N, C-alpha and C positions, 0 to 999 in steps of 0.2 A: 761237635754240634749234632744234636739229634734232629731228625726230619720226620714229619708225620704227614702221610697222605690220607686225606679224608675219604677219597673214593666215593663209593655209593653208600657208605655207612651213615646212619642217622645219629649214632652215639658211639662213644668209646673213650679210650684213654688218650690224653694229649701226648704223653711220653711214657715209655715202657721201662725206663730205668731212671734212677734219680739224676736229675740234671746237674751238671757241674760246668757252668759257663766259664769259658776262658777269659782271662783278663784282657787279652788283646781285642776280642770282638764282643764279649759279653752276651752272646746269643744263648738263650735257654733252649729254644726249639724253633725250627723252621717248619711252617705249616703250609702245605700245598694242597690243591684240590684238582685231581685229575679224574676224568670220567673213564669208565671201563667199557666203553662202547666198542663197536667194531673199529671205528676211527677215533681213538682216544684224543682228547684235547684238554687243555688247561683252562679251568674256570678261574678267572682273575678276580681277586678281592678288590673292592672299590672303596669301602668305608669301614671304619672301626671306631668303637667308643667303649670307654670303661664305665662301670657302675660307680655308685658312691663309695663303696668299700675299697675299690681298687683291686679286688681279688678276682673279679669277673669282667670279661669284656665280650662285646658282641661285634660280629663282622658279617658283611654281606658281599656277595659276589655279583658279577654282571648278569647272571641269570635269575637273580632274585632269591637265592638260597641264603638264609640268615642263620648263623650258628652262634651259640653261646659257649664260651670257653671259661671253665672254672679253674683258674690257676691254682687255687688252694686245694680243691678236691681232685685235680688232675682228671677232669672229665670234659667232654664236649658233647653238645646236643644240637641237632637240627630242630629249630623251633618254628620255622615258617618258610614256605615257598610262595613268594609273591609273583613269580612268573614275569617279572620285569626288573630292570636294574634299579638299585637304590642309589640315591644321590646324596643322602645325608642320614645320620643316625644320632640318637640320643638315648642314653641308658640310665640317667640319673634322676628319674622321676620320683615323686613322693611315694607312690606304690612301687616297691622295689622290684617286683616281678614284671613290670610293664616297660615297654620301650616304644619310641617313636621312630618311624622310618619314612623318609621322603622318597617318592617313586618317580619313575620317568614320565608318568602321565600327569605330573604336577600336583598330585594329591599327597596327603600325609595320612598315614594309618598308625593306629596304636594297637599293639598286640601284647598278649600275656605270654611270658616264657614258660609258665607252669601249665596252664590249660591249653596253650597254643591256639587260642581263639582270638578273633578280631574284637577289640574293645570299642574302637570308634574309627570313623572315616571322616577326615576333614578336607574340604575342597575350598578353593578360593584363589589360588595362584594361577597365573596365565603363562608362566615360564618355569624353568627348572629350579627347584629349591636346593641351594647349595650349603645352607647353614641352619642349624637348629640350636638355639640357646635356651637353657632351662634355668628358671629362677632358683636361688638357693633354697627356698622353701619347697620347691617342686610343684608349686601350684600353677605357675604360668610358664609359657614357652613362646619364644619368638622364632618364626620361620622367615628366612630371607631368600629372595630371588633377585634377579638383576633389576627388576622394575618396581618391586614393592616389598615391604616387610609387614608381617601381620602378627598381632599379639593374641594368643589363645588362652582361654581358661581351661586348665587340664582337669578340673572337677566336672565341668559340664561339656567340655570339648566344643565350646562355642567361641567364635571370634569376637574379641572385645574391641580392638582397634585395628586400623589399617593405616600404614604410612604411605601417603600419596606424594609423589615427587614429580618434578618436571621430566619430560621425556629426554631432555638433553643432559640431565644429571643422573647418572646411574648410582646404584648402591654397591658399596664394597662389602660392608659387614654391619650387622646390627646385633648387639648382644648385651646380656646383663653383666654388670660388674659384680665380682664375687662378694658375697656376704654383705650386700647392700641392696637398696631399692632403686638403683639408678640404671637407666638404659643408655648405652653409648651407641650412636649411629655414625658410621664413617662413610663418606660419599666419594665418588670418583674425582671430584674437584678438590680433594684434600680437606674439605670442611668436616669437622668433628663436633657433634653436639651431644650434650648430656641431658637426659629427660628424667623426670620423676615418673616412676612406674604407675602409681595410682592415678595421678591427675594428668599425666603426660605434659606437665609444665616444663618448659625449657629452663634448665638450671644454669647452664653456661655453654659457651662455645670456645674451643681452643683457638688461639691465634694462629695465623699462617706461619709456617716454618720460614726461616731466613732464606733469602734468595741464593745465598752462597752454597747452601746445601739443600736445595729444594728438590724433592723427589715425589713422584706420584705414589702414594701409599697403596699397597695391595694387600698386605697381611698385617695382623695386629695380635698382640698378646698383652695380658694384664696379670700382675702379681695377685697372689691369693688375698692380700689385704686391700686390693683395689686402689693402691696409691700410685703405681708406676704403670704407664702404658708404653709399650714398645711397638714401633711401626717401621715397616720396610717396604721396599718395592724393587723396581728394576735398577738397582744400584747396590754398591757394596757398603753403603752407609746405613746405620741404624739410628733412629731417633728415639730418645727416651724422654717421655713427658712426665712431669709431676702433676698428677690430677688434683692434688690439694692446692698447690700454688698456681696450677693452670698455665704452666710455662714449660718450654723445652729446656731441660737442664743438662743434657749430654748428647753428643753425637759420637757414635762408635764406628770406626772404619774397619771393615772386615778385610781379610787378605785379598790381594789383587786377583787371585784366581776366582774369587766370588764376584760374579757380574750381576746376579739377580737373586733376590730372596723369595722363596716360594712358601715358606711356613715358619711361624714363630711360636714358641711355647716355653713358659717358665717351668723349671724343675722344682717341684715342691720339696721342702725339707721339714722334718719334724721339729727342729730346734730354732727355726728362724721366725716363728710366730707369723707366718704369712708374707714376710718381706723377702720374697725370693731373690736370691742373688745370682743364680745360674740360669742362663737363657739358652735354649736350643734354637739354632738357626739352620734351616734347611735351604741350601742354595741350589742353583740350576744344575750343578754337576752331580746331584743325587747324594751328596754327603751332608750329614747333619752335624754341625759343630756346636759344642756346648762351651760357652764363655762365661766368665765372671764379669758382671756388668760394673762392679766396683773397681777391680784390679785390671780389667780388660785383658785377662789371661785366657788362653785357649786351654781348657781342662781336658777334654777328650772329644772324640768324634766317632760316629757310627756310619756305616755304609761306605761304599767305595765307587770308583769309576766303573768297575765291572759289574758290581751289584749295587746299583743306585736305589735310593729311597724315593718313593712317590709321595707319601704322606706319613705322618707320625702322630701318635697320641701318647701322652704320659699319664700314668695312673695318679689318682689324687694324692696318695701317700708318697709318691715319688720312688716307688720300688721297681716298677716295670715301665718299659717303653715298648709300645706296639707300633711296628712300622710296616706299611704296605710297600713292598718292593716293586721296582719297575717291571719285573717279570711276572707280577701278579700274585706272588706268594706273600705270606705273613710271617714276620720275624718278631719274636718276643725277646727283649733284652733285659738283663739284670743290671740295674744301676750300680748296685753294690759291687758287682764284679768288674764293672767298667772303670770305676775310679774310687779311690779312697780320699780324694780331695774335697768331695762335695760337703761332707759333714764336718770338715775341719773348721775351727772357730776363726773369727777375725783376729787381728792382732790384739794383744793384751792391752787393757786400758791403762795400766801403769807399767812403766819401764824403770828398772832399778840400775843405777850406775854405782858400782862398788869400786873401792880403792884396791889396787893390787897389793897383796901382802909382800912385806920386805923379804920374807924367806919362804920358799915353797916348802910346805910341810910334807913329810913322808907319811906313808900309810901307817907305819908303825907308831909314829907319834900320835896320829889321830886315833888309832885303835887303843892306844894306852890311855888317852884322855877319856875316851868313852867308857872303858871298863872300870877305871878308878873313880869315876864320878867327879874328879877335880881336874882343873886345868894344869897340865904338866908343862913346866917351862923348859923348852929345849935349850940346847947349848947355844950360847950367844957370845959374841966378841965383847971385848971390853968397851964399854961405852956408857951412855947415859941410861937412866931408867925409863925414859920416855919410849925408847925403842922396844923395850920389853913390854910395856903396857900396850903399845900398839900391836905387838904380836899377839898378846893375850886377847885383846879385843877383836882382832881379826879372826882368831881361831874360834872364839865364841860366836861371832857373827856368822862365820862360814858354817858352823854347825847348825845354828838356828835357821840359817837360810836354806840349807839342805833339808832340814826337817820340815819346813813350811812350803817347800817347792812342790807344785802340783803339775800334772801333765798339761800340755798345750800352753806353757809359758805363764801360768797363773801362780799366785802366791797366796797361801791360805791366810797368813797374818794380815795381808793387805785387804783381802776380801772381807775378813772380820771387821776391820776398821771401816770399810765401805758399808758393810751391813749395819753396824752400829750408828753410822751417820745417817743413812737413809731408811733404815728399818726393814728394807727388803731389797732383793736384787732386781735389776731391770727385767721387765717381762720379756723383752726381746732376747735377752741372753740368759734367762734363768735356767733353761734346760741344759744349755752348754756348761754353765757354772756347776750345776748339780753333777753333771757327768764328770767334770774335772775333780770336784770335791770327793766324790765317791770312787774316783779312779777306776771307772768301769773298763774291763778288759775287752769287751765286745767279742766274745768267743763264739763266732758264728757257727763253727763246726760242732762244738760241744752242744750249743743250744739246738742246732738242727737235729742232732742225734736224740736229744730229749723230746723234741717235737715229733720226730718220726715214730716214737713209741706209741703215739696215738693218745686218745683220751683215756685217762685213768679210770678204772672201774668205779672208784669212789665218787667221781664227779660226772658220771653218765647222766644222772637225773638231777643235775644241779638246778635246772630251771624250776623244778617243783618246789625246792626249798627257797630259792631266790628268784622269784619271777621278774626278771629284768625285761623292760619293754623293748629295748634295742637288741635285736638279734645279733648284730655285729659285736656289741659290747659283751653279751652273754657268751658268744663264741670265743672272744679273746680271753675273757676271764676263765673259761673252761680250759683253754689251752695253757694259760699261765699256771693255773693250779695243778694241772696234770704234769707239766714240766717240773714243778716244785716237788710233787709227789714222786716222780721218777728220780729226781735228784736225791731225795732223802725220804725214807719210808715213813718217818715221823709225821710228815706233812699230809699223808693220806688219812691220818686219824686226828688231825688238829681241827677241832670244830670251828674255831674262830678264824681260820686262815682266810676264807673268802672275805670276811669283814676287814681283815688286815690288808689284803691285797687289792680290794675293790677301788679305793681312791687312786692308787697308782695305775691300775689297769685303765681306769677312765681317763687318766691324764696322758698315758702313753699308749693308747689303743692303736695308734698308727705305727708304732715301732715296738713290736713284742719282745725283741731281744733286749732293748734298753729297759723295758718294763720288768722283765724277769730278773735282770742283773741288779736293778735298783731294789727290788723286793728281797733278793738274796743277800745283798749287802746290808739292808736294814735288819734282816733276821740275824745275821752273823754278828753285827756290832751293837745295834740298839735293842735287840731282843736277847741279850746274853742272860743265861741262867733261867730263861722262861720255861724250859722244858725239863728241869731237874725234878719237878714234882708231878710230871705228866702222869695221868691225864688231868690232874688238878691244876688250878691256877698257880702261878709262881709265888709261893708263900714267902720265899726269901726276898724277892723283889718288892712285894707288897709290904713286907716288914721294913725295908729301907724307906719306902715312902712314908709309912706311919711314923717312923722315928724322926724323919725330917719335919713332918707336920707337927709332931708333939713338941719339937724344939721351938718351932716358929709360931705356932698357934695352938696352945694347950686348950683354950676354951672351945675352939671348934672341934678338936678331937674328943674332948669330954662330952660335947653335945652328941657326936656320933656314937660314943659309948653308951650314953644314957638312953639312946633310942635304938640300941642294938644294930647300929650301922657299922659294918666292918669294911676293911679296905677292899674286899671283893665287890662291894657295892659302889664306894665312892672313888676307887682308883682303877680297878680292873676294867670296867666298861670303857674308860677313856683310853687305856692302853691297847685293848684288843681291837678297837676300831681306829686307833691312832688319831683320835679327836675328829674323825670325819663326820660323826653324828652331831656334834655340838658346834661345829664351825662351818662357815660358808666357804666357798671355793677360794676366794681371795684371802680370807683369814687363814685358811689351812695352808695355802702356798707360802704366805708370809711366815707362819710358824715353822714350816719345814725348811725355809731358807736358813733359819737360825739353828734348827736341830742338826741339819747336815753340816753346818759350819762349826759345830762345837763337839765337845766330848760326848760319848754315848750316854753319860749320866744326865745330860741336858733334858732328855725325854722324861726321865723320872721326876726331875725338878719341875717340869712343866705341869705334871699332874698335881704336885703340891701347890704350885702357884695358882693353878685354876681353882682349886678349892679355897685358897686363902682369899683370892679376889672375889669369890662368890660367897663369902662367909655370911653376909647379911641375909640373902634369901635362904641360905642353908640353915642358919640359926632359927629362921621362922618356920622351917619344915618340921613337922612332928610325926608324920605318918611315913611308913616305909614306902608306900606307893608314890608319895611325893618325891622322895629321894630318888627312887628308880626313874621316875619321869624326868627329873632334873638332869640326870647324868646320861640320858638317852635322847635328849632333844636340845635344840639350840636355845641359848639364853642371851639376854641383853648384857653382853660383856664385851669390853674393848680389848681386842687381842694385843694391842700395843702395851696396855697396862700389864697384861699377863706376861708378855715377853720381858718387860722391864723387871717385873717381880722375879722371873726366873733368873735373870742375871744377878739380881740382888741375893737370891738364895744361893746361887753358885759361889758367891764371894763370902757370904756370912755364915754358911753352914760349917760347923766344926769338922775337923778332919776325921774324927773317929766315927761319925755317922754320915759323912759325905759319901754319896754313891760312887764317886770317881775312884775312891780307894778300893772298892770292891769290884769294879768293872775294868776290863782291859781297854787299852787305847784302840783307836780305829785301825782295822786291818782290812785291806782291799782284797777283792777276789783275785785269785791267781789267773795269770794269762795262759791261754791254751786250753786248760781243763779246769773245771770248777773244783774247789776243795771239798773234801769229804766232811759232811756235817753229821756228827754223832754226839752232840752235846745234849743227850737225853738218856734216861735210864733204859738201857738196852734190854734189860731183862723184862721190864714192864712192856715195852713195845713188842719184844719177842713173845711174851706171854699173851699179849693181846692179839698178836699175829696168829699164835697157836690157837687161841680161843676163837678167833675169827675163822681159822681153817677148820677147827672142830665144829664150830657152828655152821660153817659152809657145808662140811661133810654131813653133819646132822640134817641140815636143810636139804642137801641132795638126797640123803636117805629118805627123809620125809617126803621129798618130792617124788622119789621113786615109788615109795609105798602109796603115796596119794595117787600116783599115776596108775599103780596096780589096782588100787581100790576103784579108781575112776574107770579103768578098763573093765573090771568086773561089774561095776555099776552100769557101764555102758553096755556090756553083754546082757545083763539083766534087763536093762531098759530096752535093748534091742529085741530080747525074747518077748518082753511084755508088749513091745510095739508090734512084733510079728503076731503074737496071740490076738492082740486087739485088732490087727489087720485081718486075721482069719475070721474072728467073730464078726467084724464089720463086713467082711466079704460074704459070710453066711447070711448075715442080716440083709445085705444088699441082694443076695440071690432070692431070699424069701420075699423081700419087697418087690424084686423083679418078677417073681412068679405071680404074686398078687396083682402086680401091675398088668401082667399078661392076661390073667383071668379077667380083670376089669376091662382090658382092651378087647377080649373076645366077646364079653357081654355087650360092650359098646358096639362092636362090629355087628353082632346079631341084631341089636336094636337098630343099627344103621340099615341093615338089610331089610328089616321089617318096614322101616320108614321108606326105603327105596321102593319096596313092593307097593306100598300105599301110594307113593308118588307115581309109580308106573301105571297103576289102575286109574289114578286121576288123569294121567297123560292120555291113556286110552280113551277115557270118557271125553276128554277135550278133543282128541282126534275125531271121534265119532261126531261130536257136535260140529267140528270144523268141516267134516265130510258132508254133513247135512246142509251146512251153510253153503258149501261149494255146489252141491246139487241144486239147492235153491237159487244160487247165483247163476248156474248154467241154465236153469229153466227161465230165469228172468232174462238172460242174454238171448235165449231162443225167442222168447216173446218179443223182446226188443228187436230182434232181427226180422221177425214177421211184421212188426209194426213199421220197421224201416223199409221193408219191401212194399208194404201198402203205401207208405209215403212216396216211395220211388214211383209206384204206379200212378199215384195222384199227380206227381210232378210230370210224368210222361203225358198224362192227359192234359195237364196244363200246357205242356210244350205243343201238343197237337192244336190246342185251342189257340196258342200263340201263332202257330204256323197258319192257321186259318185266318187269323187276324192279319197276318203278314200278307196273305193273298188278297185280302180286302184292301190292304194298304197299297199293294201293287196295282190293283184295279183303279184305286183313287189316283195313283201316280199317272197311270195310262190316260185316265180321264183328264187329268190336268195337262198332260202333254197334248192331248187332242185339243183341249181348250186353247193351249198356246198356239197350235197349228192354225186353228180357226182364226184366232186373233191375228196371226201373221198374214193369213189370206185376206182378211179384211183390210189389213194395212196395205197389202199389195194392191188390192182393188182401189183403195183410196188413192194410192200413188198413181195408179193407171188413170184414175179419174182426173187427178190433177194434171197428169201428163197430157191427157186429151185436151184439158182446158188450155194448157200452154200451146199445144199444137194449133188449137183453134185460134188462139191469139196470134200465133205466128203466121198462120195462113191468112189471117185477115190483112196483114200487111204485105203479104206476097202477091204475086201476080194472080189475078183472077183467072188467068188462063190455065194455070197448072193446078188449080184448086181441086179440081175433081180427080186429077191423076194422083196427086199426092195423098188425097183422101183414100183412094183405093189402096195406094201403097201402104199407108198407115194401117188401114184395116187389115191388110194382109199380114203386116208385121204383128198386129195385135193378135190376130188369130194364131200366128206362129208362137207368139209369146204365151198365149193361153194354153196352147198344146204343150209347150215346154213346161209350163207351170203345172199342168195336170200331170204330166209324166213325172216331174220331180216330186209332186205330192204323192203320187202312187208309189214311187220308189221309197220315199220316207216312211210311208205307212207300212209298207211291206217290211222294211228293216226294223221298225219299232215293234211290229208284231212278232218277228223272229226273236228279237231280244227279250221281249216279255215272256214269250213261250219258254225260251231257254231258262229264264230266271225262275219261272214257276216250276218247271220240271226239276231244276236243281234243288229248289226248296223242298219239293216233295220227296226227293231221294238224296238226303245230305250225305249218307255214308258211302255212296257210290263214287267211283272215280269220276273226276270232272272231265266231261267230253270237250273236245276242241270246239271253239266258238263257231268257227266256219269250216265247213268241210272243204270247200274249194272256192276260191275267189272267182274262178272262171264260171263255176256253176251258178254261184250267186249272181254274178254279173249277167249271166245268160238269161236269167229269169226277168231281168229288168227290161222294160220296153226300150226300143231303139229310138234314139233321137238324133242320130248322126245327120239325118237329112235336114234337121232343123239348123245344123251348124253352118249351113251355107248362107253366108251373109253377103253374098255378092249383090243380092237384090235390095239389101237394106240401105237406108239412108244413114249417113255417118252419125248424126245425133241419136238416131234410134239405136245404132250399134253401141254407142257409149252407154245409153240407158240400160240396155240389156246386160251389158257386161257388169255394170254396177249392181244390178239385181242379182246376177249370178253369184257375185262375191258375197252379198248379204245372205243369200240362201245357203251358201257353203258355210258361212260362219254360224248361222243358226243351226244348221245340221250338225256341225262339229260340237256345239254346246249340248244339243240333245243327246248325241252319242256319248259324250263324257258323263252326263248325268245318269244315263242308263248303266254305264260301266260302274260308276260309284255305287249305285243301288245294288247291282249284282254282287260286288265285293262285300258290301255290308251284309247282305242276305247270306252269302257263303260263310262268312265268319260266324254268324249266329247259328247257322245250321251245324257247323263243325263243333261249336261249343255244346250244343244239345246232344250231338252224337257221342261226345266224350263223357258226359255226365253220368250215364248209366253204368259205364265201366268203372268209374271211380267209386260209385256207390257199391258196386259188386265187390270191388277189392276191399 
């Protein structure tokens, strides 16, 4: 077993020597991915998927590295780094180089393996996507997560539909049925629905499985023809559903060691027409067992308890199995090396029960009978003649039986009877019957040696002559033709070989070994004597056809002769294309069912029968172009009529002109190694080979001479280019010199212009200087004007101060008026007081009247004196305040002097009135009146003092403002 470590390489070979998988494990190569960092670690593969051809697969690891492995070209390439783990892959899109990958962030991206660029980015899932199913056309894809399934259009990468379900019912899997337009949805409650893809109309629902074997389905698989659904889960039971009948038709019980089934997948086969019989079952122990669902036999298994399998994918053609192991590596298995039982046919349709012979024949007796051509009677005991007849019949029957016996338990005679009865073999078993009729040896080693020689030089540019749309089909055709050319050199020069091989290549494109051996068997048996007149068409074969046609339809042959139509026109196009141009696929298959079941002369008779059955339109053709068109295009002809005509010709043609007398019987390919094919004029092929070699040598000489001439021409061209470059350089230098001169002239002109601009700037500066001087003069005049205005304002302030003095005088006058009014009020109160006294004295005793009058008079005089002193004190205080205010107004910038120098000094200037305070001689009512007057005087005095202070503060504020104004103007 070979092992390949990807390491940090982005590309390289998958294996370094030709793989030879062992039969016991079948491993072609084991692929691991270890990092080469300081702490190496294994990058585990998570998902793998094959492309449509089955020769390429794509795998992604848990770090988001996605590799493409080309098993045919033995190459791997790193095509994308997604930086996150992939949860699902799909590589079978309509555009072969694109693939889908579901990532851990619930998104799906589409990348191109060639350009390695992002094609599209699809979002919409809210949980991890674990399945991607692509429609057979490659146009649609279904992505499935645990809560929803979404249908995408891969042309626009837009979501078309979304499957919404109840939260309690989860999704197990949603996928397309192969080769159909049906979507199958499987839910966790075991319900399975089928939907129409275009309309999403529910076609049907499968019934519930029986309760006796009810399991919760976890995994599903469908055959390629979409008829059988296999389902399994946490049980060792497998349920097989027939989707056409919509019922459970079989329950398979796996071995007891199987407790749960983790994965199911059918193994495709080239000969079963999609009705796959082998199912791969991956169980919980990491072993994948392949069973036949019809015989319930275990065929083979991969994986082991030590090296368990995590998941597996089988290639579409059933040649490879890619398994992700539990250790994170990737194993590629060869199905052919694992088993030989897969391609074996089912039991024969007809079983023959034969009587035992009365006497066992010896080999000498049998040999003698064969060589003599008659039935030799062996020694017999005395008895009746019946025993002898029975022995003769048994001998003949035994010989015929051995002659008609085919591999795999089939009988050629019975197959011919079946073919004549139904007209064709069953489609399901056609490939198997062909393989038995042709007795293909399946020489894998010999075929591999031919393939390993690579593409033959003759077919390197095959696509130019035969532009086939399918790249896979072109590649298979190229390989098959190259193998034929390596087998025999004649086929490298056969111009019609691609036409001959193409229908078989198209039919067996998924099994190239069978394709090669069918074509080789056809050439050896049905193409006998074709190469004797090489490189011309086989004149001898065409003469046989013309002789048969002349015998059965002279009129048609005469028509061909009259219009100069030879057998190279009405027979050879049908032979070299083996009727593939004039028949449909179904008609061609039916025809070759009969060709492979009969003598090699049947093919030549088919050409004659085709012409005879088409005699009406051919007799109406008169132009050569019409004949050529007729034998190169499909015509309205019933192939069943042609086949019946062929059998009629085979029976009614005389022996002397019958082709079977000139062609050998069928000979199968030898097992192990293919036979040597030299049925051609060797000298012509050798001559052509020599001529080709001579032409090749001449071509090489011509190429060398042409190369020499081209080198000389290149040198001449180089010299010419250098000369032209030198002249161009000189021209550039001259132009550069002229450019420099022009630049100097331009610079001089610029200097002159700059000088002119400088003179203009100087003039502008002078003008600006004059303007500045004028502005300075204006500012000076403005300053003088401002000074005059300040002087005027000062005069106004003086006038204002004078007015203030006048206002102060008016205030003093007002205060004096208030004092006079107050004195008048006091006098009035005294007068009133006297009236009251007089009224009181009237009521008092007359004896004290005089005395009280004197006392009152004395009190009145005292009060007058006190009032006079108080008035004098108030006048003096008001005079001091007014003088201080006037002085402060006249000198506002001087520091403010204290209002009173000394309270004691002020008070000392006041007249003394302490002697008046003696009230011992006063009457109590008189004392009360005096006290009330004193309080009123004090209140009046306080009000006057407050008014004077307010006036002084207001004058001080005005004086300060006037004092600050000249400084502000000066600043």
